[in-house]
MIDOSE-1310 file (N, C-alpha, C; in nm, 2 decimals, decimal comma, always signed):
residues 101
xxxx	-15,61/+7,70/+17,05/-15,52/+7,79/+17,17/-15,60/+7,93/+17,17; -15,63/+7,99/+17,07/-15,65/+8,15/+17,08/-15,75/+8,15/+17,17; -15,86/+8,08/+17,16/-15,97/+8,07/+17,26/-15,93/+8,05/+17,39; -15,86/+7,98/+17,40/-15,83/+7,96/+17,56/-15,76/+8,07/+17,59
xxxx	-15,67/+8,14/+17,55/-15,61/+8,24/+17,55/-15,69/+8,40/+17,59; -15,81/+8,34/+17,57/-15,92/+8,46/+17,56/-15,90/+8,58/+17,45; -15,87/+8,52/+17,32/-15,86/+8,59/+17,20/-15,93/+8,56/+17,11; -16,00/+8,66/+17,07/-16,11/+8,64/+16,94/-16,05/+8,65/+16,79
xxxx	-16,05/+8,52/+16,75/-15,97/+8,49/+16,59/-16,09/+8,49/+16,49; -16,13/+8,57/+16,43/-16,24/+8,58/+16,34/-16,19/+8,51/+16,19; -16,24/+8,40/+16,17/-16,24/+8,34/+16,03/-16,33/+8,38/+15,95; -16,36/+8,54/+15,91/-16,45/+8,61/+15,82/-16,49/+8,55/+15,65
xxxx	-16,59/+8,58/+15,63/-16,63/+8,55/+15,50/-16,55/+8,62/+15,38; -16,48/+8,73/+15,41/-16,40/+8,83/+15,36/-16,29/+8,88/+15,45; -16,21/+8,94/+15,38/-16,09/+9,00/+15,42/-16,15/+9,11/+15,51; -16,21/+9,21/+15,46/-16,28/+9,32/+15,55/-16,35/+9,25/+15,68
xxxx	-16,43/+9,14/+15,67/-16,50/+9,07/+15,82/-16,38/+9,03/+15,90; -16,28/+8,99/+15,84/-16,19/+8,94/+15,95/-16,11/+9,05/+16,00; -16,09/+9,17/+15,95/-16,00/+9,25/+16,00/-16,07/+9,37/+16,07; -16,20/+9,37/+16,06/-16,31/+9,45/+16,13/-16,26/+9,43/+16,28
xxxx	-16,23/+9,55/+16,36/-16,21/+9,57/+16,49/-16,10/+9,46/+16,54; -16,02/+9,44/+16,47/-15,86/+9,35/+16,51/-15,75/+9,42/+16,54; -15,71/+9,36/+16,63/-15,57/+9,44/+16,70/-15,46/+9,43/+16,63; -15,46/+9,32/+16,53/-15,34/+9,28/+16,47/-15,39/+9,17/+16,37
xxxx	-15,32/+9,18/+16,24/-15,37/+9,05/+16,16/-15,22/+8,99/+16,14; -15,26/+8,84/+16,11/-15,14/+8,80/+16,09/-15,17/+8,70/+15,94; -15,06/+8,75/+15,87/-15,08/+8,72/+15,75/-14,98/+8,57/+15,72; -15,06/+8,48/+15,67/-14,99/+8,35/+15,68/-14,99/+8,28/+15,54
xxxx	-15,04/+8,38/+15,45/-15,08/+8,30/+15,31/-15,00/+8,41/+15,20; -14,91/+8,38/+15,12/-14,90/+8,46/+15,01/-14,98/+8,48/+14,89; -15,07/+8,52/+14,91/-15,20/+8,53/+14,78/-15,17/+8,65/+14,73; -15,11/+8,68/+14,58/-15,10/+8,76/+14,51/-15,24/+8,87/+14,53
xxxx	-15,37/+8,84/+14,57/-15,46/+8,93/+14,57/-15,42/+9,05/+14,70; -15,39/+9,02/+14,80/-15,32/+9,10/+14,90/-15,23/+9,21/+14,86; -15,15/+9,20/+14,76/-15,09/+9,29/+14,70/-15,18/+9,40/+14,65; -15,28/+9,38/+14,61/-15,39/+9,47/+14,54/-15,48/+9,53/+14,63
xxxx	-15,50/+9,47/+14,73/-15,60/+9,51/+14,83/-15,60/+9,66/+14,88; -15,72/+9,71/+14,93/-15,73/+9,82/+14,94/-15,70/+9,87/+15,12; -15,54/+9,85/+15,13/-15,51/+9,82/+15,27/-15,53/+9,97/+15,37; -15,55/+10,11/+15,28/-15,58/+10,21/+15,36/-15,73/+10,19/+15,44
xxxx	-15,84/+10,13/+15,32/-15,96/+10,12/+15,37/-15,95/+9,99/+15,50; -15,89/+9,89/+15,48/-15,89/+9,76/+15,55/-15,84/+9,81/+15,68; -15,70/+9,87/+15,69/-15,65/+9,90/+15,79/-15,73/+9,99/+15,89; -15,81/+10,08/+15,84/-15,89/+10,18/+15,90/-15,97/+10,12/+15,96
xxxx	-16,03/+10,01/+15,93/-16,15/+9,95/+16,00/-16,10/+9,86/+16,13; -15,97/+9,86/+16,14/-15,94/+9,76/+16,25/-15,89/+9,85/+16,37; -15,88/+9,82/+16,50/-15,88/+9,87/+16,61/-15,74/+9,92/+16,64; -15,63/+9,84/+16,58/-15,50/+9,88/+16,60/-15,43/+9,83/+16,44
xxxx	-15,39/+9,93/+16,35/-15,33/+9,86/+16,23/-15,19/+9,80/+16,26; -15,20/+9,67/+16,28/-15,07/+9,62/+16,30/-15,11/+9,49/+16,21; -14,99/+9,48/+16,12/-14,99/+9,41/+16,01/-14,84/+9,28/+16,05; -14,88/+9,16/+16,07/-14,76/+9,07/+16,07/-14,77/+8,97/+15,95
xxxx	-14,64/+8,99/+15,87/-14,67/+8,96/+15,75/-14,56/+8,81/+15,76; -14,63/+8,68/+15,76/-14,55/+8,58/+15,76/-14,49/+8,53/+15,67; -14,55/+8,60/+15,55/-14,49/+8,53/+15,40/-14,44/+8,65/+15,31; -14,40/+8,77/+15,37/-14,38/+8,91/+15,31/-14,44/+8,94/+15,17
xxxx	-14,56/+8,90/+15,19/-14,63/+8,94/+15,05/-14,66/+9,10/+15,04; -14,65/+9,15/+15,13/-14,68/+9,32/+15,14/-14,56/+9,39/+15,15; -14,44/+9,32/+15,12/-14,33/+9,39/+15,12/-14,31/+9,49/+15,06; -14,35/+9,49/+14,95/-14,34/+9,61/+14,81/-14,48/+9,70/+14,83
xxxx	-14,56/+9,68/+14,90/-14,67/+9,79/+14,88/-14,69/+9,87/+14,99; -14,74/+9,99/+14,92/-14,73/+10,10/+14,98/-14,84/+10,10/+15,09; -14,83/+10,16/+15,24/-14,92/+10,08/+15,34/-14,95/+10,22/+15,39; -15,04/+10,28/+15,47/-15,07/+10,41/+15,53/-14,93/+10,40/+15,68
xxxx	-14,93/+10,55/+15,69/-14,81/+10,57/+15,76/-14,87/+10,52/+15,91; -14,97/+10,52/+15,96/-15,01/+10,46/+16,05/-15,02/+10,30/+16,11; -14,97/+10,25/+15,98/-14,98/+10,09/+15,99/-14,87/+10,05/+16,04; -14,82/+9,95/+16,17/-14,71/+9,91/+16,18/-14,71/+9,75/+16,12
xxxx	-14,58/+9,75/+16,06/-14,58/+9,65/+15,96/-14,46/+9,57/+16,01; -14,48/+9,43/+16,02/-14,38/+9,34/+16,07/-14,35/+9,22/+15,99; -14,26/+9,23/+15,89/-14,25/+9,15/+15,78/-14,14/+9,04/+15,85; -14,19/+8,89/+15,87/-14,15/+8,82/+15,98/-14,12/+8,66/+15,87
xxxx	-14,15/+8,68/+15,75/-14,17/+8,59/+15,67/-14,05/+8,56/+15,61; -14,05/+8,48/+15,49/-13,96/+8,44/+15,38/-13,87/+8,54/+15,31; -13,77/+8,54/+15,29/-13,72/+8,63/+15,18/-13,66/+8,75/+15,25; -13,61/+8,85/+15,20/-13,60/+9,00/+15,25/-13,69/+9,09/+15,22
xxxx	-13,66/+9,24/+15,27/-13,76/+9,34/+15,29/-13,69/+9,43/+15,26; -13,73/+9,54/+15,21/-13,68/+9,69/+15,25/-13,73/+9,74/+15,37; -13,84/+9,71/+15,42/-13,91/+9,75/+15,58/-13,88/+9,65/+15,66; -13,80/+9,67/+15,75/-13,78/+9,51/+15,85/-13,80/+9,58/+15,97
xxxx	-13,85/+9,50/+16,03/-13,90/+9,52/+16,20/-13,78/+9,58/+16,26; -13,77/+9,67/+16,35/-13,64/+9,70/+16,42/-13,63/+9,59/+16,52; -13,48/+9,60/+16,59/-13,43/+9,51/+16,68/-13,56/+9,49/+16,80; -13,58/+9,37/+16,82/-13,66/+9,40/+16,94/-13,80/+9,40/+16,94
xxxx	-13,86/+9,47/+16,80/-14,00/+9,49/+16,75/-14,09/+9,39/+16,81; -14,07/+9,27/+16,75/-14,16/+9,16/+16,78/-14,17/+9,10/+16,92; -14,08/+9,11/+16,99/-14,05/+9,10/+17,13/-14,15/+9,20/+17,20; -14,17/+9,33/+17,17/-14,22/+9,44/+17,23/-14,38/+9,41/+17,18
xxxx	-14,37/+9,38/+17,06/-14,52/+9,36/+17,05/-14,60/+9,25/+17,08; -14,52/+9,13/+17,14/-14,57/+9,00/+17,21/-14,61/+9,05/+17,35; -14,54/+9,15/+17,41/-14,56/+9,20/+17,53/-14,68/+9,25/+17,53; -14,76/+9,34/+17,44/-14,87/+9,41/+17,40/-15,00/+9,32/+17,41
xxxx	-15,06/+9,38/+17,54/-15,20/+9,28/+17,55/-15,27/+9,29/+17,42; -15,31/+9,19/+17,38/-15,42/+9,20/+17,24/-15,55/+9,10/+17,29; -15,65/+9,16/+17,22/-15,78/+9,10/+17,26/-15,84/+9,07/+17,12; -15,82/+9,09/+16,99/-15,86/+9,03/+16,88/-15,71/+9,04/+16,79
xxxx	-15,72/+8,91/+16,71/-15,63/+8,86/+16,59/-15,69/+8,82/+16,51; -15,69/+8,88/+16,37/-15,73/+8,82/+16,26/-15,60/+8,75/+16,18; -15,62/+8,60/+16,15/-15,56/+8,57/+16,10/-15,62/+8,54/+15,96; -15,52/+8,60/+15,84/-15,54/+8,61/+15,73/-15,47/+8,50/+15,67
x	-15,55/+8,41/+15,59/-15,50/+8,31/+15,49/-15,56/+8,27/+15,37
């Protein structure tokens, strides 16, 4: 579906490869390794540092100030997306999404 929509959705051999030049990352697995990843380095390699966390695995992880973090998964979060943020984000043109699972 992503390819039909003109999106490049890499499934890299590593987290670094998957996020390189991505406009956004969709995190779909609550892998504990994501909590200790170097998000400053990882998001610096992204074209747009947008993290959509479908499992809230990063909810207590300090992220760089430039990162737009959207915790849309299970549980509660101290950092919640502002009302309408997901709708506004969905309206933004995206050319590359990395699915992190």
